[in-house]
PDBQT receptor file of N, H, CA, C and O in Angstrom, charges set to zero:
ATOM      1  N   UNK A   1    -116.703  45.365 216.205  1.00  0.00    +0.000 N 
ATOM      2  CA  UNK A   1    -116.874  44.106 215.495  1.00  0.00    +0.000 C 
ATOM      3  C   UNK A   1    -116.296  44.179 214.080  1.00  0.00    +0.000 C 
ATOM      4  O   UNK A   1    -115.641  43.239 213.628  1.00  0.00    +0.000 OA
ATOM      5  N   UNK A   2    -116.531  45.265 213.396  1.00  0.00    +0.000 N 
ATOM      6  H   UNK A   2    -117.063  46.028 213.763  1.00  0.00    +0.000 HD
ATOM      7  CA  UNK A   2    -116.010  45.381 212.034  1.00  0.00    +0.000 C 
ATOM      8  C   UNK A   2    -114.478  45.434 212.033  1.00  0.00    +0.000 C 
ATOM      9  O   UNK A   2    -113.840  44.933 211.107  1.00  0.00    +0.000 OA
ATOM     10  N   UNK A   3    -113.895  46.035 213.061  1.00  0.00    +0.000 N 
ATOM     11  H   UNK A   3    -114.413  46.442 213.813  1.00  0.00    +0.000 HD
ATOM     12  CA  UNK A   3    -112.430  46.095 213.161  1.00  0.00    +0.000 C 
ATOM     13  C   UNK A   3    -111.847  44.697 213.250  1.00  0.00    +0.000 C 
ATOM     14  O   UNK A   3    -110.855  44.396 212.586  1.00  0.00    +0.000 OA
ATOM     15  N   UNK A   4    -112.443  43.851 214.052  1.00  0.00    +0.000 N 
ATOM     16  H   UNK A   4    -113.249  44.096 214.591  1.00  0.00    +0.000 HD
ATOM     17  CA  UNK A   4    -111.949  42.473 214.175  1.00  0.00    +0.000 C 
ATOM     18  C   UNK A   4    -112.126  41.704 212.871  1.00  0.00    +0.000 C 
ATOM     19  O   UNK A   4    -111.277  40.890 212.508  1.00  0.00    +0.000 OA
ATOM     20  N   UNK A   5    -113.217  41.955 212.173  1.00  0.00    +0.000 N 
ATOM     21  H   UNK A   5    -113.907  42.616 212.468  1.00  0.00    +0.000 HD
ATOM     22  CA  UNK A   5    -113.442  41.291 210.890  1.00  0.00    +0.000 C 
ATOM     23  C   UNK A   5    -112.381  41.703 209.872  1.00  0.00    +0.000 C 
ATOM     24  O   UNK A   5    -111.822  40.862 209.169  1.00  0.00    +0.000 OA
ATOM     25  N   UNK A   6    -112.110  43.005 209.803  1.00  0.00    +0.000 N 
ATOM     26  H   UNK A   6    -112.564  43.688 210.374  1.00  0.00    +0.000 HD
ATOM     27  CA  UNK A   6    -111.094  43.494 208.872  1.00  0.00    +0.000 C 
ATOM     28  C   UNK A   6    -109.729  42.949 209.250  1.00  0.00    +0.000 C 
ATOM     29  O   UNK A   6    -108.966  42.512 208.389  1.00  0.00    +0.000 OA
ATOM     30  N   UNK A   7    -109.426  42.975 210.537  1.00  0.00    +0.000 N 
ATOM     31  H   UNK A   7    -110.046  43.330 211.237  1.00  0.00    +0.000 HD
ATOM     32  CA  UNK A   7    -108.144  42.449 211.011  1.00  0.00    +0.000 C 
ATOM     33  C   UNK A   7    -108.005  40.975 210.642  1.00  0.00    +0.000 C 
ATOM     34  O   UNK A   7    -106.943  40.542 210.194  1.00  0.00    +0.000 OA
ATOM     35  N   UNK A   8    -109.058  40.216 210.826  1.00  0.00    +0.000 N 
ATOM     36  H   UNK A   8    -109.921  40.567 211.190  1.00  0.00    +0.000 HD
ATOM     37  CA  UNK A   8    -109.040  38.796 210.503  1.00  0.00    +0.000 C 
ATOM     38  C   UNK A   8    -108.811  38.561 209.006  1.00  0.00    +0.000 C 
ATOM     39  O   UNK A   8    -108.038  37.682 208.624  1.00  0.00    +0.000 OA
ATOM     40  N   UNK A   9    -109.481  39.341 208.169  1.00  0.00    +0.000 N 
ATOM     41  H   UNK A   9    -110.108  40.055 208.479  1.00  0.00    +0.000 HD
ATOM     42  CA  UNK A   9    -109.321  39.197 206.722  1.00  0.00    +0.000 C 
ATOM     43  C   UNK A   9    -107.914  39.570 206.269  1.00  0.00    +0.000 C 
ATOM     44  O   UNK A   9    -107.308  38.861 205.466  1.00  0.00    +0.000 OA
ATOM     45  N   UNK A  10    -107.393  40.683 206.785  1.00  0.00    +0.000 N 
ATOM     46  H   UNK A  10    -107.885  41.259 207.438  1.00  0.00    +0.000 HD
ATOM     47  CA  UNK A  10    -106.036  41.089 206.426  1.00  0.00    +0.000 C 
ATOM     48  C   UNK A  10    -105.022  40.046 206.879  1.00  0.00    +0.000 C 
ATOM     49  O   UNK A  10    -104.112  39.698 206.127  1.00  0.00    +0.000 OA
ATOM     50  N   UNK A  11    -105.172  39.551 208.089  1.00  0.00    +0.000 N 
ATOM     51  H   UNK A  11    -105.911  39.834 208.700  1.00  0.00    +0.000 HD
ATOM     52  CA  UNK A  11    -104.249  38.536 208.608  1.00  0.00    +0.000 C 
ATOM     53  C   UNK A  11    -104.292  37.285 207.746  1.00  0.00    +0.000 C 
ATOM     54  O   UNK A  11    -103.249  36.746 207.378  1.00  0.00    +0.000 OA
ATOM     55  N   UNK A  12    -105.477  36.829 207.427  1.00  0.00    +0.000 N 
ATOM     56  H   UNK A  12    -106.324  37.268 207.726  1.00  0.00    +0.000 HD
ATOM     57  CA  UNK A  12    -105.633  35.632 206.587  1.00  0.00    +0.000 C 
ATOM     58  C   UNK A  12    -104.979  35.829 205.227  1.00  0.00    +0.000 C 
ATOM     59  O   UNK A  12    -104.214  34.982 204.764  1.00  0.00    +0.000 OA
ATOM     60  N   UNK A  13    -105.287  36.949 204.597  1.00  0.00    +0.000 N 
ATOM     61  H   UNK A  13    -105.908  37.637 204.973  1.00  0.00    +0.000 HD
ATOM     62  CA  UNK A  13    -104.795  37.175 203.243  1.00  0.00    +0.000 C 
ATOM     63  C   UNK A  13    -103.293  37.446 203.204  1.00  0.00    +0.000 C 
ATOM     64  O   UNK A  13    -102.610  36.994 202.285  1.00  0.00    +0.000 OA
ATOM     65  N   UNK A  14    -102.774  38.172 204.182  1.00  0.00    +0.000 N 
ATOM     66  H   UNK A  14    -103.328  38.539 204.928  1.00  0.00    +0.000 HD
ATOM     67  CA  UNK A  14    -101.333  38.423 204.217  1.00  0.00    +0.000 C 
ATOM     68  C   UNK A  14    -100.552  37.150 204.517  1.00  0.00    +0.000 C 
ATOM     69  O   UNK A  14     -99.454  36.963 203.992  1.00  0.00    +0.000 OA
ATOM     70  N   UNK A  15    -101.095  36.284 205.342  1.00  0.00    +0.000 N 
ATOM     71  H   UNK A  15    -101.987  36.436 205.768  1.00  0.00    +0.000 HD
ATOM     72  CA  UNK A  15    -100.444  34.993 205.589  1.00  0.00    +0.000 C 
ATOM     73  C   UNK A  15    -100.432  34.139 204.327  1.00  0.00    +0.000 C 
ATOM     74  O   UNK A  15     -99.454  33.442 204.059  1.00  0.00    +0.000 OA
ATOM     75  N   UNK A  16    -101.511  34.190 203.553  1.00  0.00    +0.000 N 
ATOM     76  H   UNK A  16    -102.306  34.757 203.770  1.00  0.00    +0.000 HD
ATOM     77  CA  UNK A  16    -101.575  33.448 202.292  1.00  0.00    +0.000 C 
ATOM     78  C   UNK A  16    -100.551  34.000 201.301  1.00  0.00    +0.000 C 
ATOM     79  O   UNK A  16     -99.867  33.241 200.614  1.00  0.00    +0.000 OA
ATOM     80  N   UNK A  17    -100.452  35.332 201.233  1.00  0.00    +0.000 N 
ATOM     81  H   UNK A  17    -101.008  35.949 201.790  1.00  0.00    +0.000 HD
ATOM     82  CA  UNK A  17     -99.466  35.960 200.353  1.00  0.00    +0.000 C 
ATOM     83  C   UNK A  17     -98.053  35.552 200.765  1.00  0.00    +0.000 C 
ATOM     84  O   UNK A  17     -97.221  35.237 199.914  1.00  0.00    +0.000 OA
ATOM     85  N   UNK A  18     -97.788  35.559 202.057  1.00  0.00    +0.000 N 
ATOM     86  H   UNK A  18     -98.464  35.815 202.748  1.00  0.00    +0.000 HD
ATOM     87  CA  UNK A  18     -96.470  35.148 202.566  1.00  0.00    +0.000 C 
ATOM     88  C   UNK A  18     -96.161  33.710 202.149  1.00  0.00    +0.000 C 
ATOM     89  O   UNK A  18     -95.050  33.417 201.707  1.00  0.00    +0.000 OA
ATOM     90  N   UNK A  19     -97.130  32.822 202.286  1.00  0.00    +0.000 N 
ATOM     91  H   UNK A  19     -98.033  33.059 202.645  1.00  0.00    +0.000 HD
ATOM     92  CA  UNK A  19     -96.952  31.424 201.889  1.00  0.00    +0.000 C 
ATOM     93  C   UNK A  19     -96.641  31.313 200.401  1.00  0.00    +0.000 C 
ATOM     94  O   UNK A  19     -95.763  30.549 200.000  1.00  0.00    +0.000 OA
ATOM     95  N   UNK A  20     -97.361  32.075 199.588  1.00  0.00    +0.000 N 
ATOM     96  H   UNK A  20     -98.074  32.695 199.914  1.00  0.00    +0.000 HD
ATOM     97  CA  UNK A  20     -97.137  32.037 198.141  1.00  0.00    +0.000 C 
ATOM     98  C   UNK A  20     -95.743  32.537 197.776  1.00  0.00    +0.000 C 
ATOM     99  O   UNK A  20     -95.055  31.916 196.965  1.00  0.00    +0.000 OA
ATOM    100  N   UNK A  21     -95.325  33.649 198.363  1.00  0.00    +0.000 N 
ATOM    101  H   UNK A  21     -95.883  34.153 199.021  1.00  0.00    +0.000 HD
ATOM    102  CA  UNK A  21     -94.005  34.210 198.057  1.00  0.00    +0.000 C 
ATOM    103  C   UNK A  21     -92.902  33.273 198.534  1.00  0.00    +0.000 C 
ATOM    104  O   UNK A  21     -91.896  33.098 197.847  1.00  0.00    +0.000 OA
ATOM    105  N   UNK A  22     -93.085  32.674 199.703  1.00  0.00    +0.000 N 
ATOM    106  H   UNK A  22     -93.903  32.816 200.261  1.00  0.00    +0.000 HD
ATOM    107  CA  UNK A  22     -92.074  31.752 200.229  1.00  0.00    +0.000 C 
ATOM    108  C   UNK A  22     -91.961  30.471 199.409  1.00  0.00    +0.000 C 
ATOM    109  O   UNK A  22     -90.969  29.752 199.525  1.00  0.00    +0.000 OA
ATOM    110  N   UNK A  23     -92.951  30.181 198.591  1.00  0.00    +0.000 N 
ATOM    111  H   UNK A  23     -93.757  30.765 198.496  1.00  0.00    +0.000 HD
ATOM    112  CA  UNK A  23     -92.904  28.953 197.786  1.00  0.00    +0.000 C 
ATOM    113  C   UNK A  23     -91.937  29.069 196.600  1.00  0.00    +0.000 C 
ATOM    114  O   UNK A  23     -91.597  28.058 195.986  1.00  0.00    +0.000 OA
ATOM    115  N   UNK A  24     -91.498  30.274 196.275  1.00  0.00    +0.000 N 
ATOM    116  H   UNK A  24     -91.774  31.096 196.773  1.00  0.00    +0.000 HD
ATOM    117  CA  UNK A  24     -90.521  30.446 195.205  1.00  0.00    +0.000 C 
ATOM    118  C   UNK A  24     -89.162  29.924 195.668  1.00  0.00    +0.000 C 
ATOM    119  O   UNK A  24     -88.780  30.094 196.826  1.00  0.00    +0.000 OA
ATOM    120  N   UNK A  25     -88.442  29.288 194.748  1.00  0.00    +0.000 N 
ATOM    121  H   UNK A  25     -88.752  29.150 193.807  1.00  0.00    +0.000 HD
ATOM    122  CA  UNK A  25     -87.148  28.680 195.069  1.00  0.00    +0.000 C 
ATOM    123  C   UNK A  25     -86.101  29.724 195.441  1.00  0.00    +0.000 C 
ATOM    124  O   UNK A  25     -85.300  29.513 196.352  1.00  0.00    +0.000 OA
ATOM    125  N   UNK A  26     -86.111  30.842 194.736  1.00  0.00    +0.000 N 
ATOM    126  H   UNK A  26     -86.762  31.013 193.996  1.00  0.00    +0.000 HD
ATOM    127  CA  UNK A  26     -85.170  31.925 195.052  1.00  0.00    +0.000 C 
ATOM    128  C   UNK A  26     -85.784  33.260 194.633  1.00  0.00    +0.000 C 
ATOM    129  O   UNK A  26     -86.765  33.300 193.890  1.00  0.00    +0.000 OA
ATOM    130  N   UNK A  27     -85.196  34.344 195.118  1.00  0.00    +0.000 N 
ATOM    131  H   UNK A  27     -84.400  34.311 195.721  1.00  0.00    +0.000 HD
ATOM    132  CA  UNK A  27     -85.774  35.666 194.893  1.00  0.00    +0.000 C 
ATOM    133  C   UNK A  27     -85.789  36.072 193.423  1.00  0.00    +0.000 C 
ATOM    134  O   UNK A  27     -86.696  36.784 192.993  1.00  0.00    +0.000 OA
ATOM    135  N   UNK A  28     -84.816  35.638 192.659  1.00  0.00    +0.000 N 
ATOM    136  H   UNK A  28     -84.079  35.059 193.009  1.00  0.00    +0.000 HD
ATOM    137  CA  UNK A  28     -84.768  35.999 191.237  1.00  0.00    +0.000 C 
ATOM    138  C   UNK A  28     -86.040  35.589 190.506  1.00  0.00    +0.000 C 
ATOM    139  O   UNK A  28     -86.522  36.321 189.641  1.00  0.00    +0.000 OA
ATOM    140  N   UNK A  29     -86.579  34.440 190.844  1.00  0.00    +0.000 N 
ATOM    141  H   UNK A  29     -86.187  33.846 191.547  1.00  0.00    +0.000 HD
ATOM    142  CA  UNK A  29     -87.757  33.916 190.162  1.00  0.00    +0.000 C 
ATOM    143  C   UNK A  29     -88.990  34.785 190.437  1.00  0.00    +0.000 C 
ATOM    144  O   UNK A  29     -89.886  34.875 189.598  1.00  0.00    +0.000 OA
ATOM    145  N   UNK A  30     -89.033  35.411 191.590  1.00  0.00    +0.000 N 
ATOM    146  H   UNK A  30     -88.305  35.338 192.272  1.00  0.00    +0.000 HD
ATOM    147  CA  UNK A  30     -90.177  36.260 191.955  1.00  0.00    +0.000 C 
ATOM    148  C   UNK A  30     -90.338  37.405 190.954  1.00  0.00    +0.000 C 
ATOM    149  O   UNK A  30     -91.452  37.877 190.722  1.00  0.00    +0.000 OA
ATOM    150  N   UNK A  31     -89.232  37.851 190.362  1.00  0.00    +0.000 N 
ATOM    151  H   UNK A  31     -88.327  37.469 190.550  1.00  0.00    +0.000 HD
ATOM    152  CA  UNK A  31     -89.260  39.027 189.488  1.00  0.00    +0.000 C 
ATOM    153  C   UNK A  31     -89.379  38.684 188.009  1.00  0.00    +0.000 C 
ATOM    154  O   UNK A  31     -89.439  39.587 187.174  1.00  0.00    +0.000 OA
ATOM    155  N   UNK A  32     -89.412  37.409 187.670  1.00  0.00    +0.000 N 
ATOM    156  H   UNK A  32     -89.363  36.676 188.348  1.00  0.00    +0.000 HD
ATOM    157  CA  UNK A  32     -89.472  37.006 186.257  1.00  0.00    +0.000 C 
ATOM    158  C   UNK A  32     -90.911  37.003 185.736  1.00  0.00    +0.000 C 
ATOM    159  O   UNK A  32     -91.865  36.735 186.466  1.00  0.00    +0.000 OA
ATOM    160  N   UNK A  33     -91.021  37.312 184.444  1.00  0.00    +0.000 N 
ATOM    161  H   UNK A  33     -90.246  37.529 183.851  1.00  0.00    +0.000 HD
ATOM    162  CA  UNK A  33     -92.291  37.145 183.745  1.00  0.00    +0.000 C 
ATOM    163  C   UNK A  33     -92.078  36.049 182.711  1.00  0.00    +0.000 C 
ATOM    164  O   UNK A  33     -90.948  35.799 182.291  1.00  0.00    +0.000 OA
ATOM    165  N   UNK A  34     -93.158  35.397 182.301  1.00  0.00    +0.000 N 
ATOM    166  H   UNK A  34     -94.075  35.600 182.643  1.00  0.00    +0.000 HD
ATOM    167  CA  UNK A  34     -93.029  34.246 181.422  1.00  0.00    +0.000 C 
ATOM    168  C   UNK A  34     -94.237  34.152 180.499  1.00  0.00    +0.000 C 
ATOM    169  O   UNK A  34     -95.369  34.045 180.970  1.00  0.00    +0.000 OA
ATOM    170  N   UNK A  35     -94.012  34.190 179.225  1.00  0.00    +0.000 N 
ATOM    171  H   UNK A  35     -93.092  34.277 178.842  1.00  0.00    +0.000 HD
ATOM    172  CA  UNK A  35     -95.026  34.003 178.184  1.00  0.00    +0.000 C 
ATOM    173  C   UNK A  35     -96.328  34.748 178.468  1.00  0.00    +0.000 C 
ATOM    174  O   UNK A  35     -96.431  35.936 178.161  1.00  0.00    +0.000 OA
ATOM    175  N   UNK A  36     -97.306  34.087 179.038  1.00  0.00    +0.000 N 
ATOM    176  H   UNK A  36     -97.222  33.122 179.288  1.00  0.00    +0.000 HD
ATOM    177  CA  UNK A  36     -98.629  34.681 179.251  1.00  0.00    +0.000 C 
ATOM    178  C   UNK A  36     -98.759  35.436 180.569  1.00  0.00    +0.000 C 
ATOM    179  O   UNK A  36     -99.819  35.985 180.868  1.00  0.00    +0.000 OA
ATOM    180  N   UNK A  37     -97.695  35.468 181.351  1.00  0.00    +0.000 N 
ATOM    181  H   UNK A  37     -96.834  35.022 181.108  1.00  0.00    +0.000 HD
ATOM    182  CA  UNK A  37     -97.717  36.193 182.618  1.00  0.00    +0.000 C 
ATOM    183  C   UNK A  37     -97.185  37.591 182.354  1.00  0.00    +0.000 C 
ATOM    184  O   UNK A  37     -96.016  37.759 182.007  1.00  0.00    +0.000 OA
ATOM    185  N   UNK A  38     -98.038  38.593 182.517  1.00  0.00    +0.000 N 
ATOM    186  H   UNK A  38     -98.987  38.456 182.800  1.00  0.00    +0.000 HD
ATOM    187  CA  UNK A  38     -97.664  39.956 182.169  1.00  0.00    +0.000 C 
ATOM    188  C   UNK A  38     -97.048  40.731 183.328  1.00  0.00    +0.000 C 
ATOM    189  O   UNK A  38     -96.448  41.785 183.117  1.00  0.00    +0.000 OA
ATOM    190  N   UNK A  39     -97.190  40.224 184.539  1.00  0.00    +0.000 N 
ATOM    191  H   UNK A  39     -97.677  39.368 184.709  1.00  0.00    +0.000 HD
ATOM    192  CA  UNK A  39     -96.683  40.917 185.710  1.00  0.00    +0.000 C 
ATOM    193  C   UNK A  39     -96.036  39.897 186.647  1.00  0.00    +0.000 C 
ATOM    194  O   UNK A  39     -96.598  38.829 186.887  1.00  0.00    +0.000 OA
ATOM    195  N   UNK A  40     -94.867  40.222 187.169  1.00  0.00    +0.000 N 
ATOM    196  H   UNK A  40     -94.411  41.090 186.974  1.00  0.00    +0.000 HD
ATOM    197  CA  UNK A  40     -94.178  39.286 188.055  1.00  0.00    +0.000 C 
ATOM    198  C   UNK A  40     -94.849  39.248 189.429  1.00  0.00    +0.000 C 
ATOM    199  O   UNK A  40     -95.555  40.181 189.814  1.00  0.00    +0.000 OA
ATOM    200  N   UNK A  41     -94.620  38.169 190.153  1.00  0.00    +0.000 N 
ATOM    201  H   UNK A  41     -94.046  37.411 189.840  1.00  0.00    +0.000 HD
ATOM    202  CA  UNK A  41     -95.163  38.035 191.505  1.00  0.00    +0.000 C 
ATOM    203  C   UNK A  41     -94.607  39.119 192.416  1.00  0.00    +0.000 C 
ATOM    204  O   UNK A  41     -95.320  39.636 193.277  1.00  0.00    +0.000 OA
ATOM    205  N   UNK A  42     -93.346  39.462 192.232  1.00  0.00    +0.000 N 
ATOM    206  H   UNK A  42     -92.767  39.042 191.532  1.00  0.00    +0.000 HD
ATOM    207  CA  UNK A  42     -92.735  40.517 193.041  1.00  0.00    +0.000 C 
ATOM    208  C   UNK A  42     -93.396  41.859 192.807  1.00  0.00    +0.000 C 
ATOM    209  O   UNK A  42     -93.665  42.598 193.754  1.00  0.00    +0.000 OA
ATOM    210  N   UNK A  43     -93.659  42.180 191.545  1.00  0.00    +0.000 N 
ATOM    211  H   UNK A  43     -93.440  41.581 190.776  1.00  0.00    +0.000 HD
ATOM    212  CA  UNK A  43     -94.305  43.446 191.221  1.00  0.00    +0.000 C 
ATOM    213  C   UNK A  43     -95.730  43.496 191.772  1.00  0.00    +0.000 C 
ATOM    214  O   UNK A  43     -96.149  44.513 192.325  1.00  0.00    +0.000 OA
ATOM    215  N   UNK A  44     -96.459  42.421 191.623  1.00  0.00    +0.000 N 
ATOM    216  H   UNK A  44     -96.119  41.595 191.174  1.00  0.00    +0.000 HD
ATOM    217  CA  UNK A  44     -97.822  42.368 192.166  1.00  0.00    +0.000 C 
ATOM    218  C   UNK A  44     -97.809  42.514 193.684  1.00  0.00    +0.000 C 
ATOM    219  O   UNK A  44     -98.673  43.179 194.256  1.00  0.00    +0.000 OA
ATOM    220  N   UNK A  45     -96.832  41.892 194.330  1.00  0.00    +0.000 N 
ATOM    221  H   UNK A  45     -96.131  41.351 193.865  1.00  0.00    +0.000 HD
ATOM    222  CA  UNK A  45     -96.709  42.001 195.785  1.00  0.00    +0.000 C 
ATOM    223  C   UNK A  45     -96.424  43.442 196.199  1.00  0.00    +0.000 C 
ATOM    224  O   UNK A  45     -97.006  43.934 197.166  1.00  0.00    +0.000 OA
ATOM    225  N   UNK A  46     -95.540  44.116 195.480  1.00  0.00    +0.000 N 
ATOM    226  H   UNK A  46     -95.068  43.716 194.695  1.00  0.00    +0.000 HD
ATOM    227  CA  UNK A  46     -95.266  45.522 195.783  1.00  0.00    +0.000 C 
ATOM    228  C   UNK A  46     -96.525  46.379 195.667  1.00  0.00    +0.000 C 
ATOM    229  O   UNK A  46     -96.760  47.266 196.487  1.00  0.00    +0.000 OA
ATOM    230  N   UNK A  47     -97.324  46.108 194.650  1.00  0.00    +0.000 N 
ATOM    231  H   UNK A  47     -97.133  45.388 193.983  1.00  0.00    +0.000 HD
ATOM    232  CA  UNK A  47     -98.576  46.850 194.479  1.00  0.00    +0.000 C 
ATOM    233  C   UNK A  47     -99.541  46.570 195.637  1.00  0.00    +0.000 C 
ATOM    234  O   UNK A  47    -100.183  47.487 196.150  1.00  0.00    +0.000 OA
ATOM    235  N   UNK A  48     -99.638  45.320 196.039  1.00  0.00    +0.000 N 
ATOM    236  H   UNK A  48     -99.117  44.575 195.622  1.00  0.00    +0.000 HD
ATOM    237  CA  UNK A  48    -100.514  44.975 197.170  1.00  0.00    +0.000 C 
ATOM    238  C   UNK A  48    -100.071  45.670 198.448  1.00  0.00    +0.000 C 
ATOM    239  O   UNK A  48    -100.901  46.203 199.185  1.00  0.00    +0.000 OA
ATOM    240  N   UNK A  49     -98.779  45.667 198.715  1.00  0.00    +0.000 N 
ATOM    241  H   UNK A  49     -98.105  45.234 198.117  1.00  0.00    +0.000 HD
ATOM    242  CA  UNK A  49     -98.258  46.319 199.917  1.00  0.00    +0.000 C 
ATOM    243  C   UNK A  49     -98.555  47.822 199.878  1.00  0.00    +0.000 C 
ATOM    244  O   UNK A  49     -98.956  48.407 200.884  1.00  0.00    +0.000 OA
ATOM    245  N   UNK A  50     -98.357  48.432 198.725  1.00  0.00    +0.000 N 
ATOM    246  H   UNK A  50     -98.031  47.956 197.907  1.00  0.00    +0.000 HD
ATOM    247  CA  UNK A  50     -98.654  49.856 198.584  1.00  0.00    +0.000 C 
ATOM    248  C   UNK A  50    -100.130  50.161 198.791  1.00  0.00    +0.000 C 
ATOM    249  O   UNK A  50    -100.483  51.131 199.462  1.00  0.00    +0.000 OA
ATOM    250  N   UNK A  51    -100.989  49.327 198.212  1.00  0.00    +0.000 N 
ATOM    251  H   UNK A  51    -100.702  48.539 197.668  1.00  0.00    +0.000 HD
ATOM    252  CA  UNK A  51    -102.433  49.529 198.366  1.00  0.00    +0.000 C 
ATOM    253  C   UNK A  51    -102.870  49.346 199.816  1.00  0.00    +0.000 C 
ATOM    254  O   UNK A  51    -103.688  50.112 200.324  1.00  0.00    +0.000 OA
ATOM    255  N   UNK A  52    -102.330  48.342 200.473  1.00  0.00    +0.000 N 
ATOM    256  H   UNK A  52    -101.665  47.719 200.061  1.00  0.00    +0.000 HD
ATOM    257  CA  UNK A  52    -102.676  48.104 201.879  1.00  0.00    +0.000 C 
ATOM    258  C   UNK A  52    -102.171  49.251 202.747  1.00  0.00    +0.000 C 
ATOM    259  O   UNK A  52    -102.880  49.724 203.635  1.00  0.00    +0.000 OA
ATOM    260  N   UNK A  53    -100.948  49.693 202.489  1.00  0.00    +0.000 N 
ATOM    261  H   UNK A  53    -100.372  49.309 201.768  1.00  0.00    +0.000 HD
ATOM    262  CA  UNK A  53    -100.401  50.812 203.261  1.00  0.00    +0.000 C 
ATOM    263  C   UNK A  53    -101.261  52.054 203.098  1.00  0.00    +0.000 C 
ATOM    264  O   UNK A  53    -101.534  52.764 204.066  1.00  0.00    +0.000 OA
ATOM    265  N   UNK A  54    -101.681  52.308 201.884  1.00  0.00    +0.000 N 
ATOM    266  H   UNK A  54    -101.460  51.731 201.098  1.00  0.00    +0.000 HD
ATOM    267  CA  UNK A  54    -102.537  53.464 201.634  1.00  0.00    +0.000 C 
ATOM    268  C   UNK A  54    -103.883  53.300 202.346  1.00  0.00    +0.000 C 
ATOM    269  O   UNK A  54    -104.349  54.218 203.021  1.00  0.00    +0.000 OA
ATOM    270  N   UNK A  55    -104.496  52.139 202.193  1.00  0.00    +0.000 N 
ATOM    271  H   UNK A  55    -104.118  51.393 201.645  1.00  0.00    +0.000 HD
ATOM    272  CA  UNK A  55    -105.812  51.904 202.787  1.00  0.00    +0.000 C 
ATOM    273  C   UNK A  55    -105.769  52.000 204.307  1.00  0.00    +0.000 C 
ATOM    274  O   UNK A  55    -106.589  52.692 204.910  1.00  0.00    +0.000 OA
ATOM    275  N   UNK A  56    -104.828  51.318 204.918  1.00  0.00    +0.000 N 
ATOM    276  H   UNK A  56    -104.161  50.756 204.428  1.00  0.00    +0.000 HD
ATOM    277  CA  UNK A  56    -104.746  51.301 206.381  1.00  0.00    +0.000 C 
ATOM    278  C   UNK A  56    -104.286  52.658 206.915  1.00  0.00    +0.000 C 
ATOM    279  O   UNK A  56    -104.882  53.191 207.851  1.00  0.00    +0.000 OA
ATOM    280  N   UNK A  57    -103.237  53.210 206.328  1.00  0.00    +0.000 N 
ATOM    281  H   UNK A  57    -102.754  52.777 205.568  1.00  0.00    +0.000 HD
ATOM    282  CA  UNK A  57    -102.699  54.470 206.846  1.00  0.00    +0.000 C 
ATOM    283  C   UNK A  57    -103.539  55.678 206.502  1.00  0.00    +0.000 C 
ATOM    284  O   UNK A  57    -103.945  56.430 207.388  1.00  0.00    +0.000 OA
ATOM    285  N   UNK A  58    -103.803  55.869 205.224  1.00  0.00    +0.000 N 
ATOM    286  H   UNK A  58    -103.473  55.258 204.505  1.00  0.00    +0.000 HD
ATOM    287  CA  UNK A  58    -104.477  57.084 204.777  1.00  0.00    +0.000 C 
ATOM    288  C   UNK A  58    -105.991  57.026 204.961  1.00  0.00    +0.000 C 
ATOM    289  O   UNK A  58    -106.599  58.015 205.369  1.00  0.00    +0.000 OA
ATOM    290  N   UNK A  59    -106.593  55.908 204.673  1.00  0.00    +0.000 N 
ATOM    291  H   UNK A  59    -106.099  55.104 204.342  1.00  0.00    +0.000 HD
ATOM    292  CA  UNK A  59    -108.051  55.817 204.743  1.00  0.00    +0.000 C 
ATOM    293  C   UNK A  59    -108.519  55.484 206.145  1.00  0.00    +0.000 C 
ATOM    294  O   UNK A  59    -109.265  56.259 206.745  1.00  0.00    +0.000 OA
ATOM    295  N   UNK A  60    -108.098  54.350 206.678  1.00  0.00    +0.000 N 
ATOM    296  H   UNK A  60    -107.492  53.721 206.191  1.00  0.00    +0.000 HD
ATOM    297  CA  UNK A  60    -108.548  53.956 208.015  1.00  0.00    +0.000 C 
ATOM    298  C   UNK A  60    -107.912  54.807 209.102  1.00  0.00    +0.000 C 
ATOM    299  O   UNK A  60    -108.575  55.180 210.070  1.00  0.00    +0.000 OA
ATOM    300  N   UNK A  61    -106.625  55.117 208.947  1.00  0.00    +0.000 N 
ATOM    301  H   UNK A  61    -106.087  54.814 208.160  1.00  0.00    +0.000 HD
ATOM    302  CA  UNK A  61    -105.906  55.879 209.972  1.00  0.00    +0.000 C 
ATOM    303  C   UNK A  61    -106.027  57.382 209.801  1.00  0.00    +0.000 C 
ATOM    304  O   UNK A  61    -105.597  58.146 210.665  1.00  0.00    +0.000 OA
ATOM    305  N   UNK A  62    -106.616  57.812 208.683  1.00  0.00    +0.000 N 
ATOM    306  H   UNK A  62    -106.965  57.191 207.981  1.00  0.00    +0.000 HD
ATOM    307  CA  UNK A  62    -106.815  59.229 208.412  1.00  0.00    +0.000 C 
ATOM    308  C   UNK A  62    -105.491  59.995 208.483  1.00  0.00    +0.000 C 
ATOM    309  O   UNK A  62    -105.430  61.094 209.034  1.00  0.00    +0.000 OA
ATOM    310  N   UNK A  63    -104.443  59.407 207.922  1.00  0.00    +0.000 N 
ATOM    311  H   UNK A  63    -104.493  58.515 207.474  1.00  0.00    +0.000 HD
ATOM    312  CA  UNK A  63    -103.129  60.036 207.928  1.00  0.00    +0.000 C 
ATOM    313  C   UNK A  63    -102.775  60.501 206.518  1.00  0.00    +0.000 C 
ATOM    314  O   UNK A  63    -103.095  59.839 205.531  1.00  0.00    +0.000 OA
ATOM    315  N   UNK A  64    -102.123  61.624 206.445  1.00  0.00    +0.000 N 
ATOM    316  H   UNK A  64    -101.862  62.162 207.247  1.00  0.00    +0.000 HD
ATOM    317  CA  UNK A  64    -101.630  62.128 205.167  1.00  0.00    +0.000 C 
ATOM    318  C   UNK A  64    -100.292  61.470 204.907  1.00  0.00    +0.000 C 
ATOM    319  O   UNK A  64     -99.411  61.471 205.766  1.00  0.00    +0.000 OA
ATOM    320  N   UNK A  65    -100.141  60.904 203.709  1.00  0.00    +0.000 N 
ATOM    321  H   UNK A  65    -100.856  60.903 203.010  1.00  0.00    +0.000 HD
ATOM    322  CA  UNK A  65     -98.886  60.210 203.384  1.00  0.00    +0.000 C 
ATOM    323  C   UNK A  65     -98.047  61.058 202.486  1.00  0.00    +0.000 C 
ATOM    324  O   UNK A  65     -96.951  60.651 202.100  1.00  0.00    +0.000 OA
TER     325      UNK A  65
């Protein structure tokens, strides 16, 4: 049961992230920072992907990376 819950949450959140990234007009804008924005959307996305990869692979999958 917990596996399905985690799968559902990851699917929901990754689909939302995909929607947000696709809303940018072009890839260049994803990497820009502006005034009060200290981190670009592209950089934040890279961090999320790395964290998810670590969590799923190393923690849940018990794999050494």
